[in-house]
C-alpha positions in Angstrom: 215.5 36.5 182.6 215.0 33.0 184.0 211.6 31.4 183.4 210.3 29.0 186.0 209.6 25.4 184.9 205.9 25.8 185.6 205.7 28.9 183.4 207.7 27.1 180.6 205.1 24.2 180.7 202.2 26.7 180.6 203.7 28.6 177.7 204.4 25.3 175.9 200.7 24.6 176.0 200.1 27.7 173.9 197.4 28.9 176.3 196.0 31.6 174.1 194.6 29.0 171.7 192.8 27.2 174.5 189.9 29.7 174.3 188.9 27.9 171.1 187.8 24.7 172.8 186.7 26.4 176.0 184.2 28.6 174.2 183.0 25.8 171.8 182.3 23.6 174.8 180.5 26.4 176.6 178.3 27.2 173.5 177.6 23.5 173.0 176.6 23.0 176.6 174.5 26.1 176.7 172.7 25.1 173.5 171.3 22.3 175.5 170.3 24.8 178.3 168.8 27.3 175.9 166.8 24.8 173.9 166.0 22.2 176.4 166.7 23.6 179.9 169.2 20.9 180.5 172.5 21.9 182.2 174.6 20.0 184.6 177.3 22.2 186.1 179.7 19.3 187.1 179.5 17.8 183.6 180.1 21.1 182.1 183.2 21.9 184.2 184.7 18.5 183.5 184.0 18.9 179.8 185.8 22.3 179.6 188.7 20.9 181.6 188.9 17.9 179.4 188.8 19.7 176.0 191.3 22.3 177.2 193.7 19.5 178.3 193.3 17.7 175.0 194.0 20.8 173.0 197.0 21.7 175.2 198.3 18.2 174.6 197.8 18.4 170.9 199.6 21.8 170.8 202.7 20.2 172.5 202.6 17.1 170.3 202.4 19.3 167.2 205.5 21.3 168.4 207.3 18.0 168.9 206.7 16.8 165.3 207.3 20.3 163.8 210.6 20.4 165.5 211.5 17.0 164.2 210.5 17.9 160.7 212.8 20.9 160.7 209.9 23.4 160.4 210.4 25.1 163.8 214.2 25.4 163.1 213.4 27.0 159.7 211.0 29.5 161.4 213.6 30.4 163.9 216.2 31.0 161.2 213.8 33.1 159.1 213.2 35.5 162.0 209.4 35.5 161.2 207.3 33.9 163.8 203.9 34.4 165.4 204.5 32.7 168.8 207.0 31.1 171.1 208.6 27.9 169.9 208.9 25.8 173.2 211.8 23.5 172.2 213.9 26.3 170.7 213.0 29.3 172.8 212.2 27.7 176.2 214.9 25.0 176.1 212.3 22.2 176.7 213.5 18.8 175.2 211.6 17.3 172.4 211.1 14.2 174.5 209.5 16.3 177.2 207.1 17.8 174.7 206.1 14.5 173.4 205.6 12.8 176.8 203.9 15.9 178.2 201.6 16.2 175.2 200.5 12.6 175.1 200.0 12.6 178.9 197.6 15.5 178.7 195.7 13.9 175.9 195.5 10.7 178.0 194.1 12.6 181.0 191.6 14.3 178.7 190.5 10.9 177.3 190.0 9.5 180.9 187.8 12.5 181.7 185.9 11.9 178.5 185.5 8.2 179.3 184.0 9.0 182.7 181.5 11.4 181.1 180.7 8.8 178.5 179.9 6.3 181.2 177.6 8.8 182.8 175.7 9.8 179.7 176.2 7.8 176.5 179.5 5.8 176.3 179.2 4.9 172.6 178.6 8.4 171.2 181.2 10.0 173.5 183.7 7.3 172.6 183.3 8.0 168.9 183.8 11.8 169.6 186.9 11.1 171.7 188.5 8.8 169.2 187.6 11.2 166.3 189.0 14.2 168.1 192.2 12.4 169.2 192.9 11.1 165.7 192.3 14.6 164.1 194.3 16.3 166.8 197.4 14.0 166.8 197.3 13.6 163.0 197.4 17.4 162.5 201.2 17.2 162.6 202.1 13.6 163.3 202.8 11.0 160.6 201.5 9.1 158.7 198.7 11.6 158.0 200.4 14.9 158.8 197.3 16.8 157.8 198.8 20.3 158.1 201.5 19.3 155.6 198.9 18.3 153.0 196.7 21.4 152.8 193.8 20.0 154.8 195.0 20.5 158.4 193.4 23.9 158.8 189.9 22.5 157.9 190.1 19.5 160.2 191.5 21.6 163.1 188.7 24.1 162.6 186.1 21.3 162.7 187.7 19.7 165.8 188.0 22.9 167.8 184.6 24.2 166.8 181.6 21.9 165.9 183.1 18.6 167.1 183.8 20.1 170.6 180.4 21.9 170.7 178.7 18.7 169.7 180.5 16.7 172.4 179.6 19.2 175.1 175.9 19.0 174.0 176.0 15.2 174.2 177.4 15.3 177.7 174.5 17.4 178.8 171.7 15.6 176.9 173.0 12.1 176.1 172.4 12.3 172.4 173.9 14.2 169.4 172.0 17.0 167.4 172.7 19.4 164.6 172.0 22.6 166.7 175.4 22.7 168.6 177.2 21.9 165.4 175.8 24.9 163.6 176.1 27.2 166.7 179.8 26.5 166.9 180.6 27.0 163.2 181.8 30.6 163.9 184.4 29.2 166.2 185.6 27.0 163.3 185.9 30.1 161.2 188.0 31.9 163.8 190.3 29.0 163.9 190.6 28.9 160.2 191.5 32.6 160.1 194.2 32.2 162.7 195.7 29.2 161.0 195.5 30.9 157.6 197.4 34.0 159.0 200.1 31.7 160.5 200.4 30.0 157.1 200.8 33.3 155.3 203.5 34.3 157.7 205.5 31.2 157.1 204.5 30.6 153.5 208.0 30.9 152.0 209.6 28.9 154.8 207.0 26.2 154.7 207.8 25.5 151.0 211.4 24.8 151.9 210.4 22.1 154.5 207.7 20.5 152.3 204.8 21.9 154.3 201.8 22.4 151.9 199.5 24.6 154.0 196.5 26.3 152.5 198.5 29.5 152.2 201.2 27.7 150.2 198.6 26.1 147.9 196.4 29.2 147.4 199.1 31.9 147.4 198.7 35.4 148.6 195.7 36.4 146.5 193.9 33.1 147.0 194.4 33.2 150.7 193.0 36.8 150.8 189.8 35.6 149.0 189.5 32.7 151.3 189.8 35.0 154.4 186.9 37.0 153.0 184.8 33.9 152.4 185.5 32.5 155.9 184.5 35.9 157.5 181.3 35.8 155.5 180.5 32.3 156.6 181.3 33.2 160.2 178.6 35.9 160.5 176.2 34.2 158.1 176.2 31.1 160.3 175.2 33.3 163.2 172.2 34.6 161.3 171.4 31.0 160.2 171.3 29.8 163.8 169.0 32.7 164.8 166.8 32.0 161.7 166.5 28.3 162.6 165.8 29.1 166.3 169.0 27.5 167.6 170.1 30.9 169.1 168.0 33.7 170.4 167.7 36.9 168.3 169.6 38.7 171.0 172.7 36.8 170.0 172.9 39.0 166.8 174.5 41.6 169.0 177.7 39.6 168.3 177.7 41.3 164.8 179.3 44.3 166.5 182.6 42.4 166.3 182.5 42.5 162.5 184.4 45.7 162.1 187.2 44.4 164.3 187.3 41.2 162.3 187.5 43.1 159.0 190.3 45.2 160.5 192.4 42.1 161.3 191.9 40.4 157.9 192.7 43.6 155.9 196.3 42.5 155.2 195.0 39.2 153.9 192.6 41.0 151.7 195.1 43.5 150.3 197.6 40.8 149.4 200.5 43.1 150.2 203.1 41.4 152.4 205.7 44.1 153.2 207.1 44.6 156.7 203.9 46.2 157.8 201.9 43.4 156.2 203.8 40.7 158.2 203.2 42.7 161.4 199.5 42.8 160.7 199.5 39.1 160.0 201.0 38.5 163.4 198.3 40.7 164.8 195.7 38.7 162.9 196.8 35.5 164.5 196.6 36.9 168.0 193.7 39.2 167.3 191.4 36.4 166.2 191.5 34.9 169.7 190.5 38.3 171.2 187.7 38.8 168.7 186.6 35.2 169.3 186.3 35.6 173.0 184.3 38.8 172.6 182.0 37.2 170.0 181.5 34.1 172.0 180.9 35.9 175.3 178.1 37.9 173.6 176.5 34.7 172.2 176.9 32.9 175.5 175.4 35.8 177.4 172.5 36.0 175.0 171.6 32.4 175.5 171.6 32.7 179.3 169.6 35.9 179.3 167.1 34.6 176.8 166.6 31.4 178.8 166.2 33.2 182.1 164.1 36.1 180.9 162.0 34.6 178.1 
């Protein structure tokens, strides 16, 4: 079946992952609304568009460098994969991926620069530069963070607390600890997704010199880490409520815990037979579904608490 060029580009952006930055930006902006009553709709919309374009660009740039390193070709030969590989599966050229990715990052930077000029150019500039360096360096040399066992941590921080903090600054003009803590759960969801992907490709990654956390920790160690991440995810929610950064109503998001435990079960068991690999693929995709449900509940609680109480 032929795929239209527009659909190819959309698929190449890895759209499912864009919920990470969109929800972090929303929680960060609504933290300002819940705590201070400050909320500018235009700035919020521009923030969400900007961070989603930035993440889409980073996704494309990462695929460009992964293809160049031989990682994507190795994944394709192994037959074990968790998503579409744009250059191999969609026929997009590596040059197209590189130019397209950096162009999206550039557009996002311009949106960020405008927002910085409106609120606080120095703080926003620091956040933009930090986010761009972390995003591009995730796969790009010389840092190649995901090849050194630290990419998952930096990606989680960038897509969670850093994005939430930036959205808060856009609304208020100054940084604060509240949005950072409120978006820690999003960092945990990102870590779980990346850990699952690493487990799927653990044996293949070794052959291309890619030292992900899953490669370093092994099956059992990755299982224990998944348990720790899940514990931090829900403990950070309780901490936010305890500190008054989120309303008590937001604890309703705990209803997602059984779903999260269901998805991480193959990581906890350490058994990677055919069924285990199938469940790991489900974990990678499932974390995005659970993330959206969790974040929607938290977001709704902030809006309701502000309007009612």
